[in-house]
N, C-alpha and C positions, 0 to 999 in steps of 0.2 A: 618471709622465709628466715630464719636464724641466720646471722652470720656465725663462721667457724667461733668457738671460745672452748677453754680448757681452765683449771684450776690447779696449780700448783704446788702441792701438799707438801710436809714432811713429817716424817714418823717423831720429830722432838723437834726442841730451839736447837740452833746448833747444826744442823745435819745438812748444810750445804744447802736450802731451800734460795736463799735470795740468790747464790750465786746461780745456780741451775734458772731461776728463772732468768736475771739481767741475761743470760746466755743466751736463752731461747727467746727472750725480745728483740737481743741484738742480731743474731743469725736471719731471724727474719725477716728482719728490718733491711740488713741488707740485700736480702732479696727482694727486696723494695717491694713486699708488703705492709702496707698502714696497720699497726700495730696500736692497739687501744688499750695501754695496761690500767689497770685495778689492784686493790689490795684490801684485804680483807683484814678488819680488824680498826683501832684508830690510828694507827702510826702514822708520822710526817717521815720519817726518812728513808723508807721503802721506796715512798711513792716518789721520791726526789730523783731516786738512783734510777727508776722507772724512767723517769723524764726523761735523764740524760742518758739513758740507751734508744729508748724509744721516739723521742721527740715530739711526745705526746705526752699531756698532761695526764696525770694518775689521777684515779678518782677513789677515795675510801669506798668498802661496801659493806658497813656494820651494821647488821642486823638487832643487834642489843641497844645501841644506841642514834640509830636513825629510823628503826621498824623499817619493817619489811617492807610494806607500799612503796617508801623512798627509796631502797634498796633495788628493787624489781625497775622501778623508772629511769633509774640512774643507771642501771645496767643497760637496757635496753636504750637509752638515749643515743648514750656515748659509743658505746657498742655497735650502731648502726652508720657510724659516723666511719669507721674504720673496717677492715677486711676480717680479720681477725681480733679477739680480746683474748688475752695472756692477765688471767686473775692468782696472784701471789697470796697462800694465805699466811695463817697467823698459827704460831708456834708447833705445836703435834695437831696432827689432822681433826682427833676430836678433844681436844683441849678447848675449852672455855664454853662448853653448853652451847646457848645462844648466840652467842657468838662466835663460834667456831667455825673454822673452813667447813667441816663434814656437814653443818647448819646450810654454811651460805649454797654449796653445790648440791645440798636438794632442793635448796630453795628456787634457784636457777637452772636447775637439771642440766649441771655441766659435769664431764669428765675430768676424772682426779687426776695427775699422773704424779706418782708420789716419789720423793726423794729419801732415799736408804744410805744413812751413813753407815758402811760395812768395812769400815777398818779395822774393825778388833771381831771380826767373826768371819766363816764362809758360808758353809751349808745351814747354818743358823737363820741365817737371812732368808731361808723360805720361810721358817714358822715367823718369822713377821710379818712379811708377807700379808701372808694366810691369815694370820688374822687380823690384818688392816682391811684385805680384801670380803672379810667376813662377818664382821663384827658388828656391820650395821646395811643392809641389805639395800636400804635407798640410796647408799651413797654408789656412784660407777666408777670405782678404784677401775681404771682401763691404759694403765703403762706404769713402769717402774725405771728408774734413775736410781742406777747405784753408784754410790758416792764414793771416794776413798779406795779404789783401785788399788792394790799394791805390785800385782806383777801379772803376766798373762796366765800364769797356774793360780792363782786369787779368782780373776775372773774367769773363769773356764769351771770354777768346784762352785761360786755363785750361781751363774747363769743353768748349769747343768742341775744344782738345787732347786733353784725356782720353776724352773720349765716343769723339773720331775713334778713337783708335788702343787705349784698354783698355775691358774687358767691365767692370771695376770702376765702378760709379756714383758720382760725387759728390753725397753726402747734405748738405753744406753747403759755404760758402765765408765764412768770417770775416774782416769789415774790422778793419786795422788798431786796436787799441786800446786805449791806457793807462790807460783808467778801471778793467779789471777784474786789473791785476798784483798778482800777491802777493809780499809784498817777500822780500828772501830775506839770509842769513848765511852763514857759514862751513863750516856742514855741511848747507844748503840752504833749503829755503822756511823760512818762520818755519811754527811748530805752530799746530795748528786752535785751540786754546785759549787764543792769542795772538786767535784773530779778528780775522785781513788781510784778510778784505773785511768789517769791521763796516759797519753803519749801509746806505748804497745799494750800496756794492759788492755785496753777494751778489746783490740786484735785479738790476743793470746785467749781470751774468754771465749769471742767467737769462733776461734779456730779448732780451739777445745770441742764447742758443742757437735758444730760442724763434721769432724775429726770421727765423735763419740758418742752421738747420740743420730739414731733414724730418725731425720725430719720430716722425711714424707710422709712414716707411719703416723706421726705427732701430727700432723697436717689433715691424714684422712681421721685420725679420733677425732680431733675438735671439730670436722664434719660432720660430724655423726648425727644424728636427728636428734632436738632436745622437746621439751614441754613450749607451748606457745607461750610468747612473753608478752609483759603488760605494754600499754602506752606507752609510749617513749616522753610523754609529754610529763613534767615536773609543774605543781601547783605552784604559782607565783605568789608572792605574798602581797598582802592586802594591800592595796594601789593606796598610795600618796598623793595626793595634790601638790601643787610648787613647782619652782626651780630644783634643776639638777644640783646637786651639794658637792664639794671638796672636801674628800677624808683622804687626809696622811696615810701615808698607810707604810713603817716602819717597816725594810725589808734592807737586807744585809748578812755576812754572815752573823749576827751578832740575833738576829730576829728575823726565822725563816722559816717556823711553824704554820701554815695558815691553812684548814681545810677552803681547798678550792673553790668549793659550794657554797660557802659562808659569803668569800668575796662576789660569786655569781649572783649571790640574792641581793645583796649589795646594790648589786652594779642595777638590778631587776626594778629596785627598789627608788631607785635614779641616783644615786652616787656616783661618782667618777673619783675613782682609785689613783691618789698622787703619789708612787714612793718615793719615799724619803731615806736617808742613810743616819740614823743617830752616830755611827761611828765615823762615818765620813764625810759626811756634809755639814756646813760653817751656819748654816739655816735652816728653817724649816720654808717649804713650798709657799708662794703667795697664796691668800686670799680662802686659807683654809675654814673649812666650818665644823672638822673636829677631828681628832687623831684616832688610830688602831694601832697599837702595838700588841702583835702576835708573842710566842713563846719562841724560844732558842736555846743562843749559849753565851748570856750576856754575861755568865762567870766567866769564860775565856774570854772575853775582850774586854773585862773589867776596869784596865786601866787606861784603855784606849776611850772607854766609853766617859769614863770620869774626867782625863784630858781634854775632850769636846766638851768645855765647860760653857759658850757659846750653845751647843745644841741644849745643853741638861737646863738653862737659864729660861730659853724660848719657850723649852718645853714646859716648864714651870709657869712660866706667865701665862700660855696659851691655855693652860687649865685654870690659872687664877681670874684669867678672864668672863671665865664662866662658860665656854664653849665644852662640847662635848670630850670625854678622853677615855677610849676604853683601853683595857689593859688586860692579855690573861701569859701568867704562868713566868717566862722573861720578862714580857713586858711589865708585867707589876712589879716584880724586882727592880727593874731599872725607874721605876715611878717610885720606889721606897727612896728613904735616908739615905742607904750605904748597902752595898753589898764587901762580903769577908770570905777571901777568899780558904781554902787548907792550913794554910800557912798563917793565918791571923791576920792577915795585912787587909786595913778597911779602904775601900775606895766610895768617893762621896757619888751620888747619882741626883735622879731630879729630885727630890724632897717633897715631895707630895703629900707622901704619907710618913709618919713620924714611925716607920719600920726599921729594922735592922736583916739583913738577907744575911743569912751566914753560910757557906756549904758545907755539906756532911760527907766523909768517908761513903755511906750508906744508903740506898734510897730510903727517903724518908717518908713517900706514900705514894698507891698505885692502884688505881683500878679507876670501875666505871663511877661517874656519879649523875643525882639526878638533883641539883640544888632546886630547893622551892623558893619563890621570891618572898619574903616577909615585908618588904613596904618597895612603895614605887621607885624605882628608878629608870636608868636609860635603857632595860632591854627590856620593860613589861610592867605591868602592875602587880600588888603583890597578889600573890595566889598561883602565878604564873610557875609551873614547874619546868624546868630545862634541861637538856641533857649532855654528856660531855664525858672526860675521861681525866684524870690529874695521875701525874706521872712527874715527880723529883727531887732534886736531894738536896734541895735546900728547906731549910726553917728561918722562920720569921720570927723575929722579938721583937715584941709590940711597943714596946718603948711608954712612956707617959701617958701621951695622950688620947683620949678615946676617939676611935676612930668607928662609925656605924658599920656593921654589915648587915647586907641586902639578902644574901641567901642564909639559907638551914640546908645543911647536908643531912642525908639519911639517920644520922647518930646524930644531929643535933648539933653538929660543930658548925663555928659562925664561918662564914664565907662569901666572898665579894663582896669589898671595902669600898663605901664610898667618901673621897672626898672635895673639895671645893664645893662648888656648884654643881658638876656633873661630870665629875669623874668618876668612873669605879672599871678598879680590879683583879683581880682574885687569882689563885693556881691553877681552876680548874678551867681545862678547855674545850669551850664549848662548841656542838656541833649543831645548826640549825635547820637542820633536815626535816625534824620533825613538829617545829615553831617558827616555821617561816614569817611568821609576824613579826618577829624581832628584828629582823634587818629592817622592817619597816619600822620599827619603832626607835632604832636609832638611827637612820635618815632621818626622820623626821624631828628627832631630839636636834642633829647637826642642822636643819634647814632653820628652825625657829629657837636657836641657840641663847638668842639675848633674851627672853622670857621664858616659860614655863614649857614643860616640855610636850613635844608636838602630838597629838591624837591622832590615832591611826585608826 
């Protein structure tokens, strides 16, 4: 029997989709329901907010990056552990082709709750809803939330027009409210760990949803019958023999972008993940076999990272000892020679690469990536195709020393740079759902760091 589930989508980015999703999750959790959150797409920030309000790790469901089988099994496996699954869409409902919320909703046969920003419209909202409801017959548009209602008269006009011209019911009309706004920065909203709805903010959001959304009807929609779900078991990575390995995981306000699925795959491959903070700790945890530095916001904390010279020197010495170090995006920037902020101030970093990371005012790279490994490395042999996503505002000035690239992107651009004996870092955030053997490869490399890469 399928658990209740629904997908919250929007007409476009910025329509209030995340706020509504968080409010629904929080309101259902307050009722005592175990809510399993999911996020359509490659985003790291929204899942952290989901975890903040639902108290459960949110999982990414990205067909384009991870494939249909992985998405089906991830949804089935984690959805069965809760009483209701709430999936947040990405951009507008139909944006993104294979990676769109509409494609995900059809793949998982989920009813869709559409958030419509009505701040500058009234009766015309009916045309928008009608278009979204009829564009693709395979998408089950089951309800509408009108966001940004200005007055009782405005609400009546919108709801009457939608009721007259559309078969999709209005489940709620939210008044304009600045009291539940989540602050944002250059990479998106603030992370859940920063508690952007701290204090009374979350309670105000719950009250807004409880007052203006028909939660009972929403639950009935979520409980509607769906097509059969796939077997919930995920394929395990290739088994690796040997003792467990200790991998230091950089985790603090500067390094907070990780796919939890990757961490689970590492654990299955025999890794014990030991968190440490390049911001706050004076030394690395003892007896580590490898380091993993994910993405995040090193540019916002560049001065503190630079001032923590003891940690920078320990990370560099660790890599120079031959032990594996893997970094992505923000972690890559930390492993470079320096980071320059928008004012041009330069901050020394770990210095494993002769590169200077320099922040820019505009987005420099965004999109899905399929790196092909062109020389054997920590993550696999030459010829392996990886899957991930790239999103950053910084550029890299390569300096004088040649550093070999181990990836090649679709356009022939070099990526993934190898330094020392076993240090690999680059801008692309990888998800190992299509390539679980990567986790086994990395764990094996850490297990045998004194010699050549482990065989998996």
